C-alpha positions, 0 to 999 in steps of 0.5 A: 792384411793384417799390416796395412789394415790395422797398423799402417791405415790409421796411421795413413788416415791421420797423415791425409787429414794433415798434409796440407797444413803440414805442406803449408807451414813446412814441417811436411818432411820433417814429420815423416821422417818420423814415420820411416821407423815405424814403417820398419817396425811393421815390415819386421812383425809382418816378414814374423807373422808370415813366416809363421803362417807360411810352410817352408821346404827349407832355410832359405825358402823361408828367409827369402820370404821374410825378407820378400814380404818384409821389403814389399811392406815397406816399400808399399808403405812408402809407395802408398804414402809419397804418390798419393800424397804428390796426388794431394798437394795438386803435383798430379803429373808426375803422382800418376808418371810414378805410379805408371812406373810402379806397375810396369816396373812391378810386372816386368819384374814380377813376370822375369823374376818367375822365370827364374825361380818358378814361385809365389813369391817370386812373383810378391818379389817383383811386384815389391820392387815395382813398388820402390821403383814408384817411392824411391822416385816420388821421394826425389820428385819431393826433393827437389821441389823442396828446398834443402835445408829441410831435410838437414832439420832434426825431425818431429814426431809424427803421433802423440798419445792422444792421436794413438788412443783417440784417433788411430786406435779407434780406426784400427777396430774398424777397419779390422770390422770391416774386414769380417763385413765384407771377407770374414763371410768367407769361412762360414760359406765354406764351412756350410756349403763347401768350398766349391760353393763358395767359388761359384759365389765368390767369382761375382762378388769378387768381380764387383769387389774388382769394379769399385776398387777402380772406380773409388780408386779414381774418386779418392784420387780425382776428389779427395785431394779435393775435399780434404784440402778444404775440410782442412782449411774451414773448422767452422761446422758450417764450412764441413759440412757444406764440405761434406755434403759436396762431396755426397752429392757428388759420390752418391749420383755417381755410385748410384748409377755404377751399380745398375750399370755393375749389376745390368752388365753384370751378364756378359761381364761374366761372359767375358771375364770368365770360364764358361761354367761360372757365367750363370754367377751373374747372379752372385755379381748384381748382389756384389754390386749391392753389397758394394756399393752400401761399402762405398757410401759408408766409407764416403760418409767416414770422412765425418768421423774422421774430419772431427777425428772420431773414429771409435763411432766408426767401430759399431756400423761395422759389428753391427753388420758384421753381426746380421751377417754371421749370425744369418749366414750360421742360421741359413747354414744350420738350416741347410738353405740353398747359399742364395741365404747368404747372399740375402744376408750378406747385403741385409748386413750392407744395408744394415752398416749403411743405415746406423754409419748414416745415422752415426756420422749427422750427428757430427755431421750435419750433411745435406743431399740433393734430393732431387740428383740423389732420387734420379739416380736411385731410381734408374739405378732400381729400372738397371736391377729391373731391366737385366732381367728383359735382356737378351743374352750374348751368344759370344764376346762380340756380342756382349762387348758390343752390349756392354759399350751399349749400356755404357754410353748409356748410363755414362749419359744420364751421369752426366744428365745428374752432374752437369752444374751439378753446385756441388761438383763445382764447389767440390773442384775450385779450391787450390791443392797447394797455397805453393 
């Protein structure tokens, strides 16, 4: 997490913003050569930190932990750089193929390694191997698509001092504050309500978070390449405003309906996915859906700051949100309030962050929302949130699955109606991802 959020993510975002421009001028590979040394340094730091926080019973155990973390950060970074880059540039089949190869190889290797050496490090090593296979495969695919003389050319700088100070460091700070908002609350809840209550609380929120992570991943893989290509082609403010507006008017209705579905399906999902003693945690999962909705919408809005290279403006909304959450949780804990007040604190902080993010981003890019579609999706979401109180309970797994299928089909129909002939989505998808 340290390497990913503070060291790799800011540079990765910088690469995303310039991928199409560097591909067009033929300097992409030459700039990525400069990335190698930075990744090795970040991996070395990660392995040292891992040694410091992991209790080791022997020298061999310590060395193996450091080695596995080093390989994971290196392979994971290249995997998360090259495979999405294939997707960004329109090589979508190859991107999907090497992504699947990474997952399958990692799963098989992890099972084999754990069979030979029963430890968490063995499982982690298998995952690292899977990441390495995907990264190497993506690299060779790139090599087959780029003239060989380019590989022999000298490297070009990836970052300059201005980019580091004005873009990367503020983005690293914002990422840290976002982590405090979405994960830091756990320490306070454990302190005031205990580990058992934290576990019950976290089950619902984590399940909601996993659903939203999948949804965001699909949105990023499918829509963001078109968005970044379009934004990188135009420096005109009007075109940038239209690009941001189109992304919002495509994803905001989708995310609102997904939040409604997550709330509505929470009792049935918990029936299927968790142990019976956690089945009453559906209220926390519903709460988590609202928190994840605000976080995801905040991420979409934050693209305005990335395009304008003003990532300092991202720190303020996350700082405000984190402060609200921690203050309310500490207050509730000091007064021995029920843990449900901690849930209220998370929603309050998420809504506050989203409000501040909307205001900050609008100052940079004057986006326009499709009020009819967004309002319709919001009304449907609220309706689903109310309806969850009146749903019939599921007596077993098959009943829960049946109800989930019915709910999913209904929400998919609503989504189709809202996105059907959506001019924003049409404009967003009508972009050529690469010139050659």
